[in-house]
N, C-alpha and C positions, 0 to 999 in steps of 0.2 A: 368333246366336239368344240366347246367354247375355247379351250386352250389351243386347239389346232388352228382355229380361225385367228386367234390373237397372235400365234407364232407366225402364221403365214403373212399377216398384216405387217408385223415387225420386219420380217425378211424382205418383203416387197418395198417397204419404206427405206430400208438400209440399201438395197440394190439401187433404188431410184436416186438416193442421195449420193452414192458412190459414182453413179454414171453422170450426174449433174456436175460433181466436182471435177471429174475427168474432162468434161467439156469446157468448163469455165476456168479450169486451173492452168490453162496455157498462158503463162505470164511471159510477155516478150522479154527476151534476154539480149542485152547489148553485148555482142562479142567485141573484144578489143580489136581495133584495127592496127595490127602490127606492121602494116605497110605505110604508115604515115610518113611523110617526108621529114627529114632532119633539118632543123633550123640552125643549129649550132655546130654543124659538122666541121666547120673551118676553125673552130676554137679548140684549145687543148682540153683534156678531160678534167684537169684541176687548175683553177685560177686563184692565186693568192689575192685577197681583197684588202684594200685600205678602207677600214670602216669609217675613218674620219671624213672621207669624201661623202659618205652616205648620211652619217649622223648630222652633218651640217644642214641637211635638207629637212630634218624632222621639224614639223611645224610650218613648213613653207606653204605658201598659198597655192590653191588649186588653179591649174591653168598655166603655171609657170613652166617655160621650157627649161630643160636640163641637159647638160652634157657632162657625163661622169667619166672620169678616168678611174676605173675600178681597181686597176692593178699597175704596179711598176714593172713586174716581170714580163708582161706581155703588152703589146699595143692593143688594148681593148677599150674602146670608147663606147659607152652606152648612152644613147641620145633618146630623149623622149619628152613627154609632157606629164606633169604631176596631175593625176586624176583623182587622188584622194590623199588627204593628210589629216590624221585623226589623233587626238590625245585624250586618253580616258583615265579616270580614277586619279586625279591630281598628278598627271604626267607619269604614272607608274607604267602605263602602256602607251607607247607612241608608235604609230604605223604610217607608212607612206607607200603609195602605189604609183608607179611610173609606167605609162604606156609608151613602149618603144616606137621610135620612128625609123631606126636603122635595122631593126629586126621585126618585120611586119607581123602583127598579131601577138607579139610577146609583151608581157608585163613583168616588171620587177617589183616584188613586194617585200618589204623589210619591216620588221617590228622590233622595237627595243623595249625590253621588260626590266623594270627595276623592282627588286624584291624588298622586303621590309628592312633588311640589313644594309641596303644600298648597293648590293651586287647587281651588275648590269649584264643581261644576256641578250642575244640577238637571234632571231629566226628569220628565214627568208627564202624566197624562190624566184627564179626567173623562168617563165614558161609560156607556152602558147598552146591553147587547146586544140589547134589544128595540126600540131607537129608531134613527132614521136620522141623528142628529146627535151631535156630541161636541165636546169642547174638548181642545186639545193645549197643553201648557205650552211656551212659546218664550222664548228670551232674545234680545232685540233691543236692541243698544246699551246693555247692562247694565241693561235694564228687562225684568222678567218679565211676560209676557202670556199669558192664556188666549185662544187663537185658535180660533174655531169652524171645524170641518171636517165634511165629510160622513163618515158612518160607513164607507162602502165605499172612501173614499180611503185609509184606513189598514188596514182589516180585510178579509182574504180568508177567506171561509167555504168 
């Protein structure tokens, strides 16, 4: 009889815990908004980039207005204001963030990373959280390119 009461108590506790998990386990899930407007729809899918124009700005003061000609191949002018310029670990990592004035809501972020042997690599993105497209900086065959991507290919909300 004692074993029966113990078993009944264990079953009732298990059922109670399962029902409470089912009620509180409803975690709100953010569904991606695939209908976000496109900010860069008038630009080509691939834009060759002259990195010299960007690297000159590494270490520039915050608040400085910027007008960048990112490419020779297309007439693409990126205008904005430097909102962050950081150098870490004895200049092995340098980053700059520019808030665009001609693409509302967009920011251009570029980081230059120097490894122990002196090799330099770049990573970067140009995106707006309110829009469905973005550009990612890629290095293909020693040529830097801004490649258009869908926002939700890289960002999970």
